[in-house]
Biotite code that builds the C-alpha atoms (Angstrom):
import biotite.structure as struc

atoms = struc.array([
    struc.Atom([-0.249, -0.293, 0.307], chain_id="A", res_id=1, res_name="MET", atom_name="CA", element="C"),
    struc.Atom([0.889, 3.610, -0.683], chain_id="A", res_id=2, res_name="MET", atom_name="CA", element="C"),
    struc.Atom([1.268, 5.903, 2.566], chain_id="A", res_id=3, res_name="VAL", atom_name="CA", element="C"),
    struc.Atom([1.032, 9.715, 2.917], chain_id="A", res_id=4, res_name="LEU", atom_name="CA", element="C"),
    struc.Atom([2.044, 11.419, 5.340], chain_id="A", res_id=5, res_name="LEU", atom_name="CA", element="C"),
    struc.Atom([2.446, 14.796, 6.144], chain_id="A", res_id=6, res_name="ARG", atom_name="CA", element="C"),
    struc.Atom([4.635, 16.325, 9.465], chain_id="A", res_id=7, res_name="ASN", atom_name="CA", element="C"),
    struc.Atom([6.593, 16.069, 7.174], chain_id="A", res_id=8, res_name="PRO", atom_name="CA", element="C"),
    struc.Atom([5.523, 15.388, 4.387], chain_id="A", res_id=9, res_name="ARG", atom_name="CA", element="C"),
    struc.Atom([6.966, 11.539, 3.026], chain_id="A", res_id=10, res_name="ARG", atom_name="CA", element="C"),
    struc.Atom([5.453, 8.990, 1.286], chain_id="A", res_id=11, res_name="GLN", atom_name="CA", element="C"),
    struc.Atom([6.306, 5.755, 1.460], chain_id="A", res_id=12, res_name="ILE", atom_name="CA", element="C"),
    struc.Atom([5.238, 1.585, 1.218], chain_id="A", res_id=13, res_name="GLU", atom_name="CA", element="C"),
    struc.Atom([3.842, -0.833, 2.900], chain_id="A", res_id=14, res_name="VAL", atom_name="CA", element="C"),
    struc.Atom([3.783, -4.305, 1.699], chain_id="A", res_id=15, res_name="SER", atom_name="CA", element="C"),
    struc.Atom([0.734, -6.595, 3.015], chain_id="A", res_id=16, res_name="GLY", atom_name="CA", element="C"),
    struc.Atom([-2.540, -6.177, 4.522], chain_id="A", res_id=17, res_name="ALA", atom_name="CA", element="C"),
    struc.Atom([-2.723, -5.140, 7.748], chain_id="A", res_id=18, res_name="MET", atom_name="CA", element="C"),
    struc.Atom([-4.887, -3.919, 10.562], chain_id="A", res_id=19, res_name="GLN", atom_name="CA", element="C"),
    struc.Atom([-4.489, -0.009, 11.218], chain_id="A", res_id=20, res_name="VAL", atom_name="CA", element="C"),
    struc.Atom([-2.976, -0.219, 14.390], chain_id="A", res_id=21, res_name="SER", atom_name="CA", element="C"),
    struc.Atom([-0.060, -2.338, 13.126], chain_id="A", res_id=22, res_name="THR", atom_name="CA", element="C"),
    struc.Atom([0.940, -0.187, 10.462], chain_id="A", res_id=23, res_name="LEU", atom_name="CA", element="C"),
    struc.Atom([1.033, 2.530, 12.933], chain_id="A", res_id=24, res_name="LEU", atom_name="CA", element="C"),
    struc.Atom([3.056, 0.361, 15.454], chain_id="A", res_id=25, res_name="ALA", atom_name="CA", element="C"),
    struc.Atom([5.437, -0.375, 12.020], chain_id="A", res_id=26, res_name="ARG", atom_name="CA", element="C"),
    struc.Atom([5.695, 3.367, 11.396], chain_id="A", res_id=27, res_name="LEU", atom_name="CA", element="C"),
    struc.Atom([6.063, 4.282, 14.494], chain_id="A", res_id=28, res_name="GLU", atom_name="CA", element="C"),
    struc.Atom([3.839, 6.218, 15.039], chain_id="A", res_id=29, res_name="ILE", atom_name="CA", element="C"),
    struc.Atom([0.953, 7.630, 18.281], chain_id="A", res_id=30, res_name="ASN", atom_name="CA", element="C"),
    struc.Atom([-2.626, 5.944, 17.578], chain_id="A", res_id=31, res_name="ARG", atom_name="CA", element="C"),
    struc.Atom([-4.037, 9.459, 19.071], chain_id="A", res_id=32, res_name="GLU", atom_name="CA", element="C"),
    struc.Atom([-2.152, 11.180, 17.316], chain_id="A", res_id=33, res_name="SER", atom_name="CA", element="C"),
    struc.Atom([-2.688, 11.073, 13.424], chain_id="A", res_id=34, res_name="VAL", atom_name="CA", element="C"),
    struc.Atom([-6.002, 10.391, 11.673], chain_id="A", res_id=35, res_name="LEU", atom_name="CA", element="C"),
    struc.Atom([-5.509, 7.351, 9.528], chain_id="A", res_id=36, res_name="VAL", atom_name="CA", element="C"),
    struc.Atom([-7.277, 7.828, 5.856], chain_id="A", res_id=37, res_name="ILE", atom_name="CA", element="C"),
    struc.Atom([-8.789, 6.216, 2.869], chain_id="A", res_id=38, res_name="ARG", atom_name="CA", element="C"),
    struc.Atom([-11.320, 7.848, -0.004], chain_id="A", res_id=39, res_name="ASP", atom_name="CA", element="C"),
    struc.Atom([-11.993, 10.673, 2.360], chain_id="A", res_id=40, res_name="GLY", atom_name="CA", element="C"),
    struc.Atom([-13.104, 7.977, 5.245], chain_id="A", res_id=41, res_name="THR", atom_name="CA", element="C"),
    struc.Atom([-11.290, 7.997, 8.804], chain_id="A", res_id=42, res_name="ILE", atom_name="CA", element="C"),
    struc.Atom([-10.576, 4.557, 8.731], chain_id="A", res_id=43, res_name="VAL", atom_name="CA", element="C"),
    struc.Atom([-10.897, 3.300, 12.797], chain_id="A", res_id=44, res_name="ALA", atom_name="CA", element="C"),
    struc.Atom([-7.923, 1.235, 14.766], chain_id="A", res_id=45, res_name="GLY", atom_name="CA", element="C"),
    struc.Atom([-9.207, -1.896, 14.443], chain_id="A", res_id=46, res_name="ASP", atom_name="CA", element="C"),
    struc.Atom([-9.974, -1.072, 10.539], chain_id="A", res_id=47, res_name="GLY", atom_name="CA", element="C"),
    struc.Atom([-8.230, -2.975, 8.138], chain_id="A", res_id=48, res_name="TRP", atom_name="CA", element="C"),
    struc.Atom([-6.235, -2.065, 5.311], chain_id="A", res_id=49, res_name="LEU", atom_name="CA", element="C"),
    struc.Atom([-5.366, -3.671, 1.667], chain_id="A", res_id=50, res_name="ALA", atom_name="CA", element="C"),
    struc.Atom([-2.481, -4.622, 0.031], chain_id="A", res_id=51, res_name="ASP", atom_name="CA", element="C"),
    struc.Atom([-4.080, -2.319, -2.883], chain_id="A", res_id=52, res_name="THR", atom_name="CA", element="C"),
    struc.Atom([-4.557, 0.557, -0.390], chain_id="A", res_id=53, res_name="ASP", atom_name="CA", element="C"),
    struc.Atom([-3.841, 3.932, -0.552], chain_id="A", res_id=54, res_name="ASP", atom_name="CA", element="C"),
    struc.Atom([-3.976, 5.608, 3.130], chain_id="A", res_id=55, res_name="VAL", atom_name="CA", element="C"),
    struc.Atom([-2.778, 8.638, 3.489], chain_id="A", res_id=56, res_name="GLU", atom_name="CA", element="C"),
    struc.Atom([-1.679, 9.443, 7.802], chain_id="A", res_id=57, res_name="ILE", atom_name="CA", element="C"),
    struc.Atom([-2.756, 12.862, 9.042], chain_id="A", res_id=58, res_name="ARG", atom_name="CA", element="C"),
    struc.Atom([-1.791, 14.862, 12.029], chain_id="A", res_id=59, res_name="PRO", atom_name="CA", element="C"),
    struc.Atom([-4.624, 15.329, 14.375], chain_id="A", res_id=60, res_name="VAL", atom_name="CA", element="C"),
    struc.Atom([-5.374, 19.340, 14.884], chain_id="A", res_id=61, res_name="ILE", atom_name="CA", element="C"),
    struc.Atom([-6.993, 21.030, 17.689], chain_id="A", res_id=62, res_name="SER", atom_name="CA", element="C"),
    struc.Atom([-7.658, 24.537, 18.242], chain_id="A", res_id=63, res_name="GLY", atom_name="CA", element="C"),
    struc.Atom([-10.203, 27.049, 19.643], chain_id="A", res_id=64, res_name="GLY", atom_name="CA", element="C"),
    struc.Atom([-13.550, 28.510, 17.853], chain_id="A", res_id=65, res_name="PHE", atom_name="CA", element="C"),
    struc.Atom([-13.100, 31.887, 16.149], chain_id="A", res_id=66, res_name="ASP", atom_name="CA", element="C"),
    struc.Atom([-16.809, 32.955, 15.385], chain_id="A", res_id=67, res_name="GLY", atom_name="CA", element="C"),
    struc.Atom([-18.650, 36.246, 15.909], chain_id="A", res_id=68, res_name="PRO", atom_name="CA", element="C"),
    struc.Atom([-19.423, 35.596, 19.114], chain_id="A", res_id=69, res_name="ALA", atom_name="CA", element="C"),
    struc.Atom([-15.955, 34.270, 20.612], chain_id="A", res_id=70, res_name="HIS", atom_name="CA", element="C"),
    struc.Atom([-15.079, 37.444, 18.872], chain_id="A", res_id=71, res_name="ARG", atom_name="CA", element="C"),
    struc.Atom([-17.258, 39.485, 21.599], chain_id="A", res_id=72, res_name="ARG", atom_name="CA", element="C"),
    struc.Atom([-16.737, 37.793, 24.203], chain_id="A", res_id=73, res_name="GLY", atom_name="CA", element="C"),
    struc.Atom([-19.965, 35.786, 24.843], chain_id="A", res_id=74, res_name="ALA", atom_name="CA", element="C"),
    struc.Atom([-19.313, 33.100, 26.288], chain_id="A", res_id=75, res_name="ARG", atom_name="CA", element="C"),
    struc.Atom([-21.585, 29.393, 24.769], chain_id="A", res_id=76, res_name="PRO", atom_name="CA", element="C"),
])
């Protein structure tokens, strides 16, 4: 399978079908710090990836809401 990694951006090839958790362990990536995406859909840690899949591994980014109410100082 072809795996696109972000931060830094690079592409690697990994042989064989496997669970997402196995792929991340093999790449020494913490499961809680990334999203694994296949065909625009997030794949869970126990999901299976085929040898022919193209997947993307993106870091999880969190942030606050900066909408109009937030700028006025209103509380949610």
